[in-house]
C-alpha positions as CSV (number, residue, x, y, z in Angstrom):
1,L,30.9,69.0,52.8
2,L,30.0,67.6,56.2
3,R,32.8,69.3,58.2
4,F,30.7,72.5,58.7
5,D,27.2,70.9,58.4
6,E,25.2,71.5,61.6
7,D,23.2,68.3,60.9
8,N,26.5,66.4,61.4
9,V,27.0,67.6,65.0
10,H,25.3,65.3,67.5
11,A,26.8,64.0,70.7
12,Q,27.0,60.3,71.7
13,C,28.0,58.8,75.0
14,N,31.6,57.6,75.6
15,H,30.5,54.0,75.6
16,C,28.8,54.3,72.1
17,N,31.7,56.2,70.7
18,D,34.6,54.2,72.1
19,P,36.5,52.5,69.2
20,F,38.1,49.8,71.4
21,Y,35.8,48.9,74.4
22,G,32.5,50.4,73.4
23,L,30.1,50.1,70.5
24,K,32.4,51.7,67.9
25,G,29.9,54.5,67.0
26,N,26.8,52.4,67.5
27,V,25.9,53.5,63.9
28,A,22.6,51.7,63.4
29,E,21.1,53.0,66.7
30,Y,22.6,56.5,66.1
31,E,21.1,56.7,62.6
32,K,17.7,55.5,63.8
33,N,17.6,58.2,66.5
34,L,19.0,60.8,64.2
35,R,16.1,60.1,61.8
36,V,13.6,60.8,64.6
37,R,15.5,64.0,65.6
38,I,16.1,65.7,62.2
39,G,14.1,63.6,59.7
40,D,14.8,61.2,56.9
41,E,15.6,63.7,54.2
42,R,18.3,65.4,56.2
43,V,19.8,62.1,57.3
44,D,19.8,60.7,53.8
45,R,21.7,63.9,52.7
46,L,24.3,63.2,55.4
47,F,24.8,59.6,54.1
48,Q,25.2,60.6,50.4
49,P,28.6,60.0,48.8
50,K,31.1,62.5,50.1
51,V,32.4,65.4,48.0
52,I,35.9,66.7,48.6
53,K,35.9,70.4,48.9
54,K,38.9,72.7,48.7
55,W,37.9,75.7,50.9
56,T,39.2,79.1,50.0
57,V,40.6,81.4,52.6
58,D,37.6,83.8,52.1
59,E,35.1,80.9,52.5
60,L,36.8,79.8,55.8
61,K,36.8,83.4,57.1
62,E,33.1,83.6,56.3
63,I,32.4,80.4,58.2
64,I,34.4,81.7,61.1
65,D,32.4,85.0,61.1
66,I,29.1,83.0,61.0
67,Y,29.9,80.9,64.0
68,K,31.3,83.9,66.0
69,S,28.0,85.6,65.4
70,K,26.1,82.5,66.5
71,K,28.2,82.3,69.6
72,R,27.6,85.9,70.5
73,E,23.8,85.4,70.1
74,L,24.0,82.4,72.5
75,D,26.1,84.3,75.0
76,E,23.6,87.2,74.9
77,K,20.7,84.7,75.8
78,D,22.6,83.5,79.0
């Protein structure tokens, strides 16, 4: 269920993420810094075995509405 999990959205530099010439995700350093940023409990939840979820159309529409609302809130702050 990580696809729409906001704890799973953190940027890395191109060098760290480059699968051919870079550090291929630099996973150990990424995890260490993520633990500082969001805490051990939330990181451990991200690394649990993955569950395959079949989303319904209504669930996806709800997710779209949630993020449209969040975007509007951010736009209003600017």
